[in-house]
Backbone as ProteinMPNN parsed JSONL, in Angstrom:
{"seq_chain_A": "MTINELIERLEEYREEIGGDTEVRLMTQENWPFENSIRGLCSGREISESGDSDNDQDNSESDADASVVYIVEQDQLGYGTKRAWDVARK", "coords_chain_A": {"N_chain_A": [[0.867, -1.186, 0.02], [0.471, 2.243, -0.788], [1.399, 5.54, 0.381], [-0.433, 7.386, -0.839], [-2.527, 5.721, -1.39], [-3.232, 4.877, 1.154], [-3.944, 7.316, 2.438], [-6.198, 7.921, 0.735], [-7.921, 5.973, 1.391], [-8.367, 6.459, 4.168], [-9.463, 8.941, 4.02], [-11.976, 8.208, 2.849], [-13.04, 6.826, 4.948], [-13.186, 8.917, 6.888], [-15.163, 10.533, 5.785], [-17.24, 8.748, 5.966], [-17.521, 7.96, 8.813], [-16.404, 9.964, 10.312], [-13.816, 12.367, 11.199], [-12.697, 12.244, 13.751], [-12.415, 9.723, 14.636], [-10.957, 6.996, 16.298], [-7.918, 5.373, 15.15], [-6.64, 2.156, 14.915], [-4.431, -0.702, 14.965], [-4.511, -3.811, 13.407], [-3.194, -6.867, 14.021], [-1.483, -9.956, 13.179], [-2.988, -12.27, 11.855], [-3.64, -15.033, 12.273], [-3.774, -15.168, 15.105], [-5.255, -12.815, 16.191], [-4.558, -9.54, 17.27], [-5.43, -6.373, 18.663], [-4.155, -3.152, 18.421], [-2.954, -0.074, 19.687], [-1.727, 2.921, 18.092], [1.501, 4.129, 17.905], [2.911, 5.914, 16.409], [4.349, 7.31, 13.296], [7.097, 6.46, 11.185], [9.919, 6.682, 8.861], [11.906, 4.579, 6.79], [14.254, 5.742, 6.343], [14.504, 7.628, 8.432], [14.906, 5.769, 10.529], [17.325, 4.509, 9.707], [18.954, 6.798, 9.815], [18.917, 7.464, 12.517], [20.861, 6.012, 13.908], [21.757, 5.173, 16.426], [23.493, 2.806, 17.339], [24.37, 1.599, 19.615], [22.063, 1.189, 21.315], [20.551, -0.56, 19.808], [18.793, -3.617, 19.459], [19.228, -5.471, 17.629], [20.765, -5.63, 14.455], [19.144, -5.261, 12.26], [17.625, -2.961, 12.037], [19.365, -0.984, 10.886], [19.281, -1.615, 8.268], [16.871, -0.734, 7.272], [14.368, -0.126, 4.87], [14.673, 2.791, 3.012], [12.706, 3.851, 1.489], [10.35, 3.296, 2.637], [7.42, 3.877, 4.684], [6.625, 3.322, 8.081], [4.079, 2.181, 10.229], [3.837, 2.379, 13.526], [3.32, 0.349, 16.25], [1.826, 0.694, 19.532], [0.56, -0.029, 22.24], [-0.786, -3.223, 23.139], [-4.203, -3.609, 22.913], [-6.112, -5.478, 23.189], [-7.705, -8.584, 22.232], [-8.136, -9.181, 18.681], [-10.173, -9.71, 15.79], [-10.514, -12.286, 13.411], [-12.081, -11.777, 11.313], [-11.563, -9.285, 10.348], [-9.666, -9.365, 8.289], [-11.114, -10.528, 6.244], [-12.976, -8.495, 5.55], [-11.424, -6.294, 5.041], [-10.811, -3.306, 3.31], [-9.328, -3.017, 0.123]], "CA_chain_A": [[-0.005, 0.03, -0.08], [1.318, 3.46, -0.852], [0.974, 6.759, 1.126], [-1.571, 7.913, -1.424], [-3.659, 4.782, -1.194], [-3.66, 4.964, 2.559], [-4.751, 8.601, 2.577], [-7.434, 7.872, 0.036], [-8.832, 5.073, 2.205], [-8.635, 7.188, 5.369], [-10.483, 9.963, 3.608], [-13.268, 7.59, 2.722], [-13.573, 6.54, 6.334], [-13.457, 10.202, 7.424], [-16.441, 10.904, 5.164], [-18.343, 7.844, 6.525], [-17.73, 7.934, 10.236], [-15.966, 11.171, 11.01], [-12.388, 12.466, 11.348], [-12.166, 12.112, 15.185], [-12.556, 8.352, 14.896], [-9.641, 6.448, 16.543], [-7.285, 4.363, 14.268], [-5.945, 1.14, 15.6], [-3.658, -1.578, 14.171], [-4.943, -5.171, 13.78], [-2.039, -7.703, 13.643], [-1.401, -11.423, 13.387], [-4.222, -12.879, 11.341], [-4.032, -16.321, 12.942], [-3.961, -14.996, 16.531], [-5.401, -11.445, 16.06], [-4.365, -8.531, 18.342], [-5.695, -5.014, 18.302], [-3.035, -2.305, 19.012], [-2.907, 1.403, 19.536], [-0.598, 3.369, 17.236], [2.429, 5.105, 18.583], [3.141, 7.049, 15.347], [4.925, 6.877, 11.989], [8.502, 6.86, 10.845], [10.343, 6.24, 7.655], [13.187, 3.766, 6.957], [15.429, 6.683, 6.335], [14.636, 8.097, 9.796], [15.426, 4.634, 11.258], [18.676, 4.449, 9.405], [19.712, 7.972, 10.268], [18.92, 7.598, 13.922], [22.23, 5.676, 14.117], [22.214, 4.929, 17.859], [23.637, 1.362, 17.28], [24.513, 1.11, 21.058], [20.797, 0.757, 21.846], [19.877, -1.55, 18.926], [18.685, -5.01, 19.925], [19.722, -6.184, 16.517], [21.274, -4.783, 13.412], [18.256, -5.228, 11.139], [17.096, -1.584, 11.931], [20.196, -0.162, 10.181], [19.047, -1.966, 6.992], [15.511, -0.337, 6.958], [14.216, 0.423, 3.518], [14.509, 4.239, 3.114], [11.559, 4.333, 0.768], [9.105, 2.749, 3.334], [6.822, 4.469, 5.978], [6.229, 2.293, 8.957], [3.136, 2.548, 11.241], [4.491, 1.768, 14.681], [2.28, 0.008, 17.149], [2.231, 1.114, 20.897], [0.052, -0.957, 23.212], [-1.866, -4.175, 22.735], [-5.433, -3.29, 23.627], [-6.924, -6.709, 23.375], [-7.743, -9.512, 21.16], [-8.862, -8.757, 17.601], [-11.048, -10.731, 15.115], [-9.962, -12.755, 12.089], [-13.03, -11.274, 10.266], [-11.031, -8.049, 9.882], [-8.917, -9.79, 7.057], [-12.091, -10.754, 5.245], [-13.639, -7.266, 5.13], [-10.529, -5.158, 4.839], [-10.826, -2.736, 1.997], [-8.039, -3.057, -0.57]], "C_chain_A": [[0.915, 1.153, -0.001], [0.705, 4.486, 0.105], [-0.42, 7.275, 0.5], [-2.729, 7.022, -1.346], [-4.095, 4.835, 0.263], [-4.49, 6.233, 2.912], [-6.088, 8.585, 1.929], [-8.442, 7.067, 0.899], [-9.277, 5.748, 3.525], [-9.67, 8.201, 5.118], [-11.791, 9.442, 3.39], [-13.904, 7.312, 4.096], [-13.96, 7.866, 7.041], [-14.938, 10.626, 7.01], [-17.597, 10.032, 5.829], [-18.557, 8.0, 8.012], [-17.064, 9.039, 11.059], [-14.379, 11.175, 11.272], [-11.842, 12.296, 12.763], [-12.162, 10.626, 15.603], [-11.074, 7.781, 15.137], [-9.129, 5.4, 15.537], [-6.543, 3.505, 15.14], [-5.342, 0.125, 14.513], [-4.106, -3.044, 14.513], [-3.774, -6.006, 13.175], [-2.283, -9.145, 13.874], [-2.746, -12.093, 12.976], [-4.629, -14.198, 12.021], [-4.282, -16.254, 14.417], [-4.13, -13.489, 16.635], [-5.279, -10.645, 17.41], [-4.799, -7.17, 17.826], [-4.779, -4.072, 19.164], [-3.31, -0.869, 18.803], [-1.729, 1.719, 18.668], [0.271, 4.421, 17.892], [2.637, 6.269, 17.615], [3.702, 6.391, 14.08], [6.373, 7.168, 11.925], [8.892, 6.233, 9.529], [11.608, 5.404, 7.867], [14.319, 4.698, 6.961], [15.587, 7.246, 7.741], [15.329, 7.006, 10.702], [16.931, 4.554, 11.06], [19.567, 5.586, 9.874], [19.751, 8.136, 11.804], [20.285, 7.078, 14.496], [22.797, 5.377, 15.444], [22.387, 3.421, 17.941], [23.903, 0.782, 18.69], [23.229, 0.643, 21.685], [20.001, -0.257, 20.953], [19.882, -2.921, 19.549], [19.297, -5.874, 18.917], [20.148, -5.218, 15.432], [20.266, -4.607, 12.125], [17.717, -3.78, 10.981], [18.025, -0.772, 11.049], [20.014, -0.458, 8.653], [17.581, -1.63, 6.549], [15.466, 0.313, 5.566], [13.868, 1.979, 3.568], [13.173, 4.64, 2.442], [10.199, 3.768, 1.434], [8.69, 3.658, 4.543], [6.29, 3.359, 6.818], [5.101, 2.885, 9.979], [3.592, 1.686, 12.433], [3.412, 1.554, 15.72], [2.778, 0.539, 18.627], [1.763, -0.02, 21.895], [-0.917, -1.936, 22.688], [-3.005, -3.925, 23.585], [-6.286, -4.388, 23.888], [-6.862, -7.657, 22.247], [-8.562, -8.975, 20.046], [-9.779, -9.837, 17.022], [-10.497, -11.052, 13.811], [-10.858, -12.243, 10.965], [-12.441, -9.969, 9.694], [-10.28, -8.302, 8.464], [-9.864, -9.997, 5.94], [-12.759, -9.504, 4.706], [-12.76, -6.108, 4.912], [-10.654, -4.657, 3.419], [-9.392, -2.665, 1.358], [-8.054, -1.931, -1.566]], "O_chain_A": [[1.944, 1.135, 0.673], [-0.412, 4.29, 0.582], [-1.386, 7.541, 1.216], [-3.857, 7.502, -1.242], [-5.297, 4.837, 0.529], [-5.535, 6.193, 3.562], [-7.042, 9.152, 2.463], [-9.601, 7.439, 1.085], [-10.43, 5.614, 3.935], [-10.637, 8.338, 5.868], [-12.754, 10.141, 3.706], [-15.091, 7.53, 4.34], [-14.98, 7.906, 7.729], [-15.764, 11.007, 7.839], [-18.682, 10.505, 6.168], [-19.7, 8.161, 8.44], [-17.133, 9.066, 12.288], [-13.762, 10.138, 11.519], [-10.627, 12.213, 12.943], [-11.936, 10.308, 16.77], [-10.146, 8.021, 14.364], [-9.937, 4.575, 15.11], [-5.855, 3.981, 16.043], [-5.725, 0.141, 13.343], [-4.094, -3.466, 15.669], [-3.429, -5.866, 12.001], [-3.156, -9.538, 14.647], [-3.535, -12.427, 13.86], [-5.804, -14.434, 12.301], [-4.921, -17.146, 14.974], [-3.204, -12.858, 17.145], [-5.8, -11.021, 18.459], [-4.557, -6.847, 16.663], [-4.666, -4.187, 20.384], [-3.876, -0.498, 17.775], [-0.826, 0.897, 18.51], [-0.2, 5.456, 18.363], [2.546, 7.441, 17.983], [3.576, 5.193, 13.824], [6.834, 8.092, 12.594], [8.221, 5.293, 9.104], [12.277, 5.474, 8.898], [15.327, 4.399, 7.602], [16.717, 7.341, 8.218], [16.206, 7.315, 11.509], [17.713, 4.532, 12.01], [20.721, 5.404, 10.262], [20.572, 8.9, 12.311], [20.796, 7.647, 15.461], [24.007, 5.314, 15.663], [21.54, 2.761, 18.543], [23.678, -0.407, 18.916], [23.275, -0.245, 22.537], [18.927, -0.725, 21.331], [20.891, -3.34, 20.116], [19.847, -6.923, 19.254], [19.863, -4.027, 15.554], [20.562, -3.922, 11.146], [17.377, -3.403, 9.859], [17.499, 0.156, 10.434], [20.505, 0.308, 7.824], [17.108, -2.185, 5.557], [16.307, 1.112, 5.156], [12.843, 2.357, 4.135], [12.586, 5.661, 2.8], [9.125, 3.793, 0.833], [9.54, 4.125, 5.301], [5.555, 2.511, 6.311], [5.265, 3.995, 10.484], [3.708, 0.464, 12.348], [2.666, 2.479, 16.04], [3.966, 0.769, 18.85], [2.572, -0.853, 22.302], [-1.787, -1.592, 21.888], [-2.911, -3.989, 24.811], [-7.158, -4.293, 24.751], [-6.009, -7.521, 21.37], [-9.595, -8.36, 20.309], [-10.12, -10.789, 17.724], [-10.029, -10.151, 13.115], [-10.462, -12.264, 9.799], [-12.833, -9.593, 8.59], [-10.333, -7.435, 7.592], [-9.534, -9.704, 4.79], [-13.082, -9.448, 3.519], [-13.247, -5.016, 4.622], [-10.615, -5.424, 2.457], [-8.417, -2.297, 2.013], [-7.079, -1.736, -2.292]]}, "name": "protein", "num_of_chains": 1, "seq": "MTINELIERLEEYREEIGGDTEVRLMTQENWPFENSIRGLCSGREISESGDSDNDQDNSESDADASVVYIVEQDQLGYGTKRAWDVARK"}
């Protein structure tokens, strides 16, 4: 999904249910969890952060600069597998 596609879909939901609606992240289709969103970052920002002393592994230094990541915060509870069936593409 591209930034433009994400914005387009979010704009559709804003028109349907309002702009103050909370956005959450549903993860792990086989054992679904619902998560709050901490924020966004780009692969470039990850690579440029460069604090390798605090890295738990080196995969962060290889982040794709052309990708924007939605970063989860807290697990809020269990999700539902039906989310994958009804997700708008």
